[in-house]
N, C-alpha and C positions, 0 to 999 in steps of 0.2 A: 556464431558465438554463443547464442542463447542455449543451444543444445549442449555446448561445452560446459557452460555454467551449471545447467541442470544436472548433468552427469557428475560434475565435480562435487556439487552439493550432496548428491546421492552417495557418492563414495565417501565423503567426509562423515555423513550421517551413519553409514554402515560401520566405519572405523570406530566412531565414538559409541556405537551400540555394541561393540565387542565387549566381552566380560572384562572387568578390571583385573589387574594383577595385584599381588600383594607382596611387599618386600619387608625384610627385617628392619625394625625401627629401634628396638631397645629391649632391655631386660632388667629384672631386679630379683634379688633373693639368693639365698644359699642355705645349706642345711644347718638348722639350729633352732633355738627358741627365743632368740633376741628380737628386738624390733626389726621388722622387715625380713626376718628369716622365716623358713618354713620346714615343716616335716611332712612331706608328701601332700602338697596342696591339692585339694579336691575340686572345689567349685569356685567360679569367678563371676561376678556380676558388676555391671557398670550402671551408675546412677545417672539420671537426666543431666546433672551438672558436670558429669565427667569423673566423679569419684569412683574408684575401683575397690570392690570388696572381695576378699579372699578368705576361705576357711581351709584349715589343714588339720593334720593329726596332732597338733599341739593343743587341741581342744580349745581353740579361740577363733575369732574372726577379726582380721585386721583390715584396715582401710587405708587408701593411698590416694595421692593425686594421680592424674592421668598418666604421668611419666614415672610413677613408682615411689614418690617421696612419702615416707611413713607419716600418717596423721593420727592414728589411734587404733584401739582395738576394743572389741566386746569381750568380756570375760564372764566367769560365773559357771561355765560348763566344767565338768570334771572328766577324768579318764573313764568314767562310766558311760559317757555320752559319745556318740558319733554324729557329727554334723556333715551333711553332704548337699542336699538341695538348697540353693541359694538364689534369691532374686530380689530386685529392687523395684517397688511399684512406682507409678507416676507421682504419687504422693511423697516419694523418697523414703517411705518406711521400708525397712529391710525384713524380708521373710526368710526363715531358715528351717530346714528339716532336721529334727533332732530325734535320734534313736537311743534308747536306754535299755539295753538287754538285761541288766540286773533286775530292774523293776518291771520289765516287759511293758514299757511305755513308749509309744511312738507318737510324735506330735509335730505340728507346725507352730513355730514361735515367731512373733513379729516385734520389731523394735523401731525406735526413732533412728534417724541417720547416724547418731553418735552412740547408740547402744542402750538407751533407756527402754526397759521392758514394757511392752504395751498389752500383750495378751497371747493366748495360745489356744489350740484345740487339737483334738485327736487322742487316741489311745491304741494300745495293741489289740489286734483282732481282725476280722474280715467283714464286719458289718459297716454300716454307714458311718463315715467320718473316723473309721478305724484303719490301721495300717499294719502290715507285717514286714518284718526285716527293715530295710532302709527306705526312707523317702528319698530316692535318688535325684530327682529333678523337680524344680518349681519353675513356673512361667506365669507371667501376668498378661492380661489382655486389657485393651483400652475400655472395655465395658465393665471394668472393675471385677473381673473374675480372676481367680488364681487357680492354676492347674497343678496337680501333683502326680508324679509316677509312684504308684503304690507297688513297689518292686515285688514283694513277697506274695501279693495277691494278684499279680499280673493284670493290673488294670490302671486306669487313669481316673482320679477323682477331681472334681472342681467345686469351688466354694466362692462365696463373697470375700471381700478383703478382710472381714472380721470373723470369717470361719463358718458362716451358715452354709450347710450342704446344699448343692444345686443339682448334682448328677454324677454319674460315673459310666464307664464303659470298659470292655476288655475281659477276656477269659484266657486261661492258659492254653498254649498251642502255637502252631506255626501257620495257621490259615489267616485269611484276611480278617483284620480286626482283632486277632489274637496276639498274645505277647509271651515271650519267654525271658523275663527279667527286664522290663522296660527301665530305661535309664534317663537320659536327657530328654527335655521337652522344651518346646518353643512355640510361640504364637506369632503367625505372620500378620502384616498390617491389615489384611482383609478378614482376619479372624480364624483362618484354618490352623490347626494344631499339628505339630510334627513331633514324633516320638522316636527316639533311638531305641530300637528293639534289640537289646544287647546280645542275647544268646542266639537269636535268629540272624544276626549280622545284617541288619537292614534298617531302613527308615520307613515308617508308615505315616500317613497323614490323613486327617479327619476334618469334618466340619467342627464348629465350636461346641457342638453338643454331642459329638462322637460318631456321626455317620461316616463310615469308611469311604475314602476318596481314592486312595492308591498307595503304592509302595515302590521302593527300589532297593536294590542291593542283594548281595549273596556273599557267602564266605570266600574270601580270596584276597589277592594282592593287586588285581588289575584296577583299571579306572572304574569308579562306581561300585567296587567291591569293598568289603570291610572285614576286619578282624576285631570283633567285639567293640563296636562303637559305643562311646560314653556320652559326651556332651553334644548338643545341637543348639544352633542359634539361627535366627533369621534377621536379615537386614531390612532397611526401609524399602528396598526395591524387590523384596520377596526372595532374594537368593538365600539358599539354605547351606549352612556351614556345619560340618560334622567333624568331631574329634575321633578320628579313626585310630583308636588307641593302640592296638597291638601292631598296626602297620606304621606307627610313629609318624603320622602326618595329619594335615588338615585337608579335607576335600570340600569343594563347594559346588552347588547344583542350581539349576532353575527350580522354580516352585513345584514343578512336576517331576523332578528328578533327573533331568538331562545334565550330564557331566559338563562342568565349566572349567575346572582347573583344580590343582592341588599344590601344596608345598610341604617340605619337611622330609627328613630321613632320620634314621636312628643315629644317636650320638649326643654329645654334650656341647657342641659348638653352637655358634649363632645359627638360627634357622634349622637346628636339629632338635629332636625330641627323644625323651625316654618315657613312654607311656603318657602322652597328653590325655588329660582327663576331661577337661571342659573348655568351652570356647564362648566368648562373649564379645558383643560388638557395641561400640560407642553409638550414641543416639544419632550422630550425623553420618554414621557408616564409614568413617574414614579410618578407624582403628579397630583391629581384631586382637583380642587378648586370649592367651592360651595358658592354662595351668600345666606346666611341664613337670609332671608330678615326681617322677623318680630322679629328675635333676634338681628338684627342690627350688623351683623358680617360677616366675612369670615371664613369658616373652610376649612382646606386642609387635604388630605389623601394621604398616600403613598402605592404604589403597593407592595404586598408581593408575591414573587414567591412561588408556592406550593412546599413543600419539598418532596423529595423521601424518603419513609419509609425505615429506616435502615435495617429492617428485610426482605425486599423484595427479595434480592438475596438468603437469607437462605430459604425462603419459596419455591423459585423455585428449589433450590438444593434438597429440601425434596421430590419433585415430582419424582426425579430420584433415590431415595434410594431403 
């Protein structure tokens, strides 16, 4: 009987060690410029307390409860500005990437949780603390660093929370550590940095200071392949989630890129997407939020733990009859 129990426990542990599944839990938004409406939502970020921030082409940033109840917005941007990169620090201050093509100004701005301006840094160019084209993604690390994908310069730059330059890495190309339009970026609990390498249809990952560690993905529709991935997020267990934008799905992987699962297909129904642009995960890892851009809405999904089959112990016992 002791052997039976040991094997049963092992089977149960293996079942619970299986990757979790995710199922549709809710949505909010429609096309428009009213409260809770969107025009091509770009980025989504979740604050430590569960508040959800979303920016879109209405030149504003709205925030909601965890289930989509409208709570307010940041305003003051104009049609001259494009906002895309978005992240919330552990301090709950909100960071956003702002591009202004008319004045050739690119910068990172940061705000209190309800939208009071605190500061900014950056300008157009290719030097230190300068950016070209869009700041596509922002990510924060527990050591009070903020990482930004400098899309037009094909690099990642990182800073203190108040904007002091700390370092950068990346050059144009398709080799290891090179980028062709870096987009989403995320930091894992251990400090490794994951970047969605948009035009190269892959994900690359690095140490916290930019030493190349590995990559996965190629252009296609199969498991682990991508068609121009945009957003990337990492949960507390190190699983990596990727908004596989033109395949209209979310894929997720181990920390080194082994495929774990996916969900979504093209359409406008529940659990369907039309160009998902970004993905964010609640602090407890139980909810995944997706900007369903061309459906002008947010969808969210809940983690479902795999169940242990009730007959497992019986099957083990049968081995010993």
